N, C-alpha and C positions, 0 to 999 in steps of 0.2 A: 689055238693060233697065237703066235707071239704078238705082243702089243707093240707093233712097229712104231706107232706115233710116239709112244713113251721113249723107245730107244732113240728115235730121231731127235726128240727134244733133249735127251741127255747129251747127245753129240752136239746138238745146236747150242746148248748152254756153254760148253767148252769153247766152241767157235765164236760165239758172241762175246765171251770174255776176252778173247784175243783181239777181236775187232774193236771192242771198246778201249782196250789198252792202246791199240794202234791208232784208232781214229779219234774218239771222244769229240768234244765240241771244238770245231775249228775256229781259230782266232787269227784273222789276217790283219792284225794291228801292228804298229811300229814296235820296236824292241822294248820290252819291259821285263824285268827279272823275276816276275812271279812264275810259279810252277803250275803246269797243267798235269793231269794224270795221263793224258794221251800223248803218245810219242809224235805222231804226225802233226798234231796241233803245235807242239813245242818247236819242231823243226821248221814248219811253215812260218810260225810267228818269228822265229829267230832269223830266218832267211829274209823275210819281209823287212824286219828291222835292219838287217845287214845291208839290203839294197838302199834303204833310206839313209843309213849312215855313210855308205859309199858315195852318196850324192853330197854329203856334208862338206868334204873338202872344196868342192866347186862353190858351194854357198859361202863357205868360210873365206875362200879366195876373193869372191866378189864383194863380200862384206868388208874384208880388210882393205881392198882397193878403195872402196867408198870411204872408209874410215881415214885412210891415208890422205885422200883428197880433202876430206873435211878438216883434218888436222892442219893441212896447208892453209886453208882459209882461216882457221882459228888463229894461226900464228900472225896472219895479216891483221886480224881483228885485235889481237893483243898489242900489236904495234900501235894500232889506232887508239887504244885506251890507256897505254902506258904513260901518256902525258898527265893523266889524272893521278894526283898524289896518292889517293887511296888504292890505286891499282898498280902502281909502279913495281913494287916488290913482288906482288902476286903474279903480274904479267911476266916478269923475268923468270920466276920459278916455274911457271907453267910452260913457257917457251923451252926452257932447259929440259923439262920432263918430256915434252912432246918430241924433241929431237932424239932423246934416248929411246923413246917408245917406237918412233918411226924406223929406227935402225933394225928393230926386230921384225917389223912388218914385211919388209921386202923379201927376206929369205923364206919366211913362212908362206907368203903368197906364192912364191915360185915353187916351193915344195908341194903345196896343195894342188897347183895346176899340173905338176909333173905326175903326182899320184893318180889323178883322174885319168890321164892318158894310159898309165901303166896297168890299171885295173879294169880298163874298158871291156876287154874280152871276158875276163872273169865275171864281171858284172852281168854280162849277157847270159853266161852259162848259169849263174846263180838264179837269175830271173826265170830262165827256161826250166831249170830243175824244180824251182818252187812251183811254177805253173803245172808241171807234171804231177807233183805231189798233191796239189789241189784237185787235179783231175782224178787222181787215184782216190782221194777222199770221197769225191762224189760217187765213184764206182762202188766203194765199200759201203757208203751210206745207202745207196739203192739196193745193193745186195743184201744188206742186213734187214732192211724193211721187207724185201721180198721173201726172206727166210721165214719171217713171222707169218706172212700170208700162206706160205707153203706148208708150214706146220699145221695150220688150220685145215688145209685141203686134205692132208694125210689123215687127220682125225675124222674128218667128214667121210672120207672114202672108206676107212675101216668100219665106221658105223654103218654105212650103206651096205658094205659087203656082208657084215654080220647079220644084217636084216634081209638078206637075199630071199626071194620068194620060194626058192627050192634048193635042194642040196646040190644039184648039178651046177646050177648057176653060181652058188656059193663056192663050190670047189674050184670052178674055172677062174672065177674072179679073185679068189684067195691066192691062187698060183700067180696070177698076174700082179697082184698087190705085193706078194713076197719078192717077186723079181724086181719090180720097180723100187721097192723099199731097199733091197740089197744094193742096187746101183746108187740109190740116193745116199745111203750111209757111206758107201765107198767114196762118192764124190765129195761129201762133206768132210770126210777124213783127209782127202787129198788137199782140199782148199785150206783146211786147218793147218796142215803140215807146211804148206807153202807160206801161209801168213806168219806162222811162228818163225820160220827161217828169215822171212823179210823183217819181222819185228826185231830179231836179234841184230841184224845189220843196221836197221834204222836207229836202234838204241845206241849203237856204236857211233854213228854219225852225229846223233844228237849230243852225246857226251863230248865228242871232239869239238863241236861248235861251242858248246857252253863252257868248256874248260879252256880251250886254246884261243878262241876268236872273240867271244863276247867281252872278256875283260879288256881287250884292246880296242873294242868298239866304243865302250862307254866313255873314255876320256875325249874321243873325237866328237861324239854326239854332244857331250857336255860343252866342249869348246864352241860348237856350232851355236848352241843356245846362248852361251856367254858373250860371244862376239856380236850376236844380234842385240842382246841387252845393252852391251857397251855402245853400240851405234845409237840406240834410242836415247841412252843417257847423255851421249855426246851432243846429240841434237838439242836436248833439254838444256845443256850447258851453254850452247852457242846462241840460242835464241835471245836471251836477255843481254848477252855480250854484244851481239850485233846491234841490238837496239841502243845499247849504251854508246857504241862507236858512232852510230848515226846521229845520236843526240849530241855527242861531242863535236861532230862535224858541223851540225846545223846550228846548235846553240838555241838561245831564247830571244824572242823579239819582245820589246816592250815599247808601248806608245806613251810618250809624255805629252801632256797638254800644258802650255805655258802662255803668259800674256804677251801680246804683240800689238799694243795700242797705236793708233794713228791720231792725227789732229781732229779728224772728223768722226773717228770711231774709237773712243778711249777704252771700250770694253772688248776690243778685238782680241781673239786668241788664235793660236796655231798649234798644230801637233807635230811631233817628230818621233819617228820610229827608229829605235836603235837595236841592233842585234849584238848580244853578248854571248861569247862562247861559254860552254859549261865549265871548262877548266878554269876560265877567268873567274866565274862566279864562285867556284869552289876555293879560290885563293883568298877570298875575303872581300869585305866592303871597300877597303881602300883601293884595292886593285880594280874593282868594278868602277868606282868613282873616277879613278885616273883614266880608265879606258873611255868612259863617257866624255870626260872633259876633252880628251884628245880628239874625239870624233866631232865635237861641236865647235861652233864659233864662240868667241868670248861672250858676245851679246846673248846668244841662246843659253849658254852655260849659266850666266848670271841670272837669267830669267828663270831657269829651272830651279836654281837654288832658292829663289824667292818663293816658289810654290810647293816646296816640300820634296826636294830631290832625295833626301835621306829615306823618306817613307817609300818612295818608288824603288829605291835600291833594295830595301829590305824585302819588298814584295818579290822582286826578281830573284833574290838570293833564296828566299823561302821556297819558291817554285822550283828553282834549280836543284837545291839540296834535297828536297822531297823526292823529286823524280830520280835523281842519281841514287839516293839511298834505297829507294824502292827496287831499282834494278839490281843493285848490289845484293840485296836480300834474296832476290830470286836466283842469284848466281852462286853455284857451288864452287866457292873459292878454294876448297880443299879437294877438288876432283882428282881421283886416282887414275893416272894414265898407265894402267897395267891390265893385263888380260891373263887370268889364271890358265895355265896349260899351254900358252903360246910358245914358251921356250922349249917345251918338250914335244911340240907337235911333230916336228921333223922326225925325231926318233920313234915316236908312236906310229907315224905313218909308215916308216920303214918296216917295223915289226908286223904291222897289219898287212902290208903289201905281201910280205913273205908268206904269211899264213893264208891269205886269200888265194895265193898262187897254188897252194896245196889242195884247195877244195875240189877242183874238177876231178882230180885223181880219186878223192874220197867219194865223190858222186858216182864214179865208175864202178865202185864196189857195191852199189845198190842196184839190184835188178828190178826196175819199175814195171817191167812187162810181165814178170812171173805171176804176181797176184791177179792181175786182170785176166791173164790167160787161164788161170785156174778157175776163176769165177765164170768166165765164158764157157769153160768146159762143163760146168755145173748147169748151165742155162738150159741144156736139153732135157734135164730130168723133170722139172715141174710140169711141163706140158704133158708128159706121159701120165703123171698122176692125175692131172685135171681131166684127161681123156678117159681114164679108167673111172673116175668119179662120175663123169657124164654118162658113160655107158651103163654104169650100175643103176643110176637113177632111171634111165630109159627102160632097163630090164624090169625094174619094179613096177613101172607104169604099164608095161605090156601084160603083166600078170594081174 
């Protein structure tokens, strides 16, 4: 008697190789350019990444709008700190660079929003096709595991038939086994042929995506990351500058204590609090002294001079200079108002839009129903072998 389990396993080996090439380990992660050995895994991964990047223009647009608003606030801040000698030239340079950068933001934002609308339908079709591929992956995975179990049932049935209690039973069951095995081999060959055809078309789709679309996706995804980084860096720039502007607006307060004797209380003293702006402090001791003198009456002024005005002025200046210098050190005075890829974003999106529009037609060339239909056609075979195995066991027990 032919060893049908061996024949089945030979056919199964070829079929498993096709399924492994097609299926492999599925990775539904965002786009990364590493290579998998399985075709389905690569397509699903690339489609998942494509969906993620097609959402990028919307994120980029939102980020750019936020950046534009933030830059407007930064220009107001620069006006507020430009009175400070140390910031005058820096503020003027930054304001000029901001104006230049903002001129690039508006058209880029508009293009990103327009792109989102134009690819909306294609995005839905990509998502739907990717979900269908993931479903096919599950079907293939279940089928492959079932084949392993089925191979064991064939071997067990052959062993049982070979050990039949009498020649009549053995002859009858051997005929049934040959019939089921023949149908099984035929079904496996049919599934294998369908999967090989599907594999060829799937490889074509994979190669098209990786050659024609992925190179256009990468710069958009990169700009998405860079614009988010730019926003974070801009926030880090603005924080100390806002603090500096607030400091310039509020200044420092210093309380002076001076003698104010009377006939009955010759040791009487009074205090006077004076606010000095930071920019005044940064202009030097003479300017500070002149500002204080202008704010006080002649009597109080003379009294302050008697108790060490110079020392108090030095204290104020040290505090002011230390605070301002600390904030300046935290401020990136050489901040680059540029975003790599922003100038080319419009052209890149136009190219990507055209290629994305071609995808639904490419999807139409892939028959997703054929593999599942072939697998469903095979589904009626294993129960026949299991029934034969069960009948054989019962026959042995009866004898």
